C-alpha positions, 0 to 999 in steps of 0.5 A, a space after each residue: 810293175 808300172 807298165 801293168 798298171 798303165 796297161 790296166 788303166 789304158 784298157 779301162 779307158 779304152 772300154 769307156 771310150 768305145 762305149 762298151 755297154 753291158 746289158 742284163 741279158 749278157 752273162 758276160 756282163 761287166 758288173 759296174 757303172 760304165 760311161 756308155 757315151 749315151 748322154 748319161 750324166 756322170 756326177 762331177 765333184 769339184 775339188 778346190 784348194 785348201 791350206 797346206 796339208 801336213 804330211 810329215 808323219 806319212 810315208 811317201 809312196 810315189 810322186 811326180 813334179 810338173 808345172 800343170 798350171 803354167 805359173 813357172 813353178 812345178 807342183 808335186 803330185 804325191 801319194 802317201 799312206 800312214 803305214 810306216 817302214 820297218 828297219 829294212 825300209 820296207 813298208 809295214 802294210 796292215 790289212 788296211 790303212 789311210 791313204 792320202 793323194 795330194 797335189 801340192 802347190 806353192 801355198 795350197 794343196 788339192 786333196 784328191 783322195 783321203 780315205 781308208 783302204 781295206 785290203 787294196 791299193 790306189 794307183 795313179 797315172 798323170 797325163 795331158 790331152 792337148 793342153 789339158 791336165 789329167 790324173 787317173 786313179 785306179 783303186 783295186 780292193 777285195 770288194 771293189 774296183 774304181 776308176 776316177 778321173 781328175 781334170 784340172 780346171 784352169 778357169 776355176 783353179 780346181 780339179 773336177 773328179 768323175 768316176 767313169 767306172 765303179 763296181 757295184 754289188 757283191 764284189 769278190 776280188 780274186 787276184 790283183 797283179 802286184 802290190 807295193 
């Protein structure tokens, strides 16, 4: 399952990297906003650290530990939901629930995502390019498809979020490959 998510992210990043530019004259146009590499401005959102976030009553979906800020202490990147688990340990999904995606540091947290997800999910990938640390989230929902990138800015101790792909218009998601 993780391979499919990774392949989906790689495909989206490849489209973005090679400047696939949809046009309105093309009936096969990909509806959405794509970074075309033509000096179009992509909005950046700076995410600064906050006090420790209470996750005690949340369900941990996935996590990864890494020392990305080189302080010799591993930080934890974690995805949570408010959906609880049943007696068999299975997540009791509803039509929608709140999701929380946090980078936990020793005395602070970076909240990358804190939102209600209706009929969908959020997946993430963690990677480095050279010495730079990145996280990519892919959110497929019944009415949207979004790719967000988060780059850790060492100088300012913050994450910089960009959204290189976000569907627009009357989106009707017909199929997603799998779920939690």
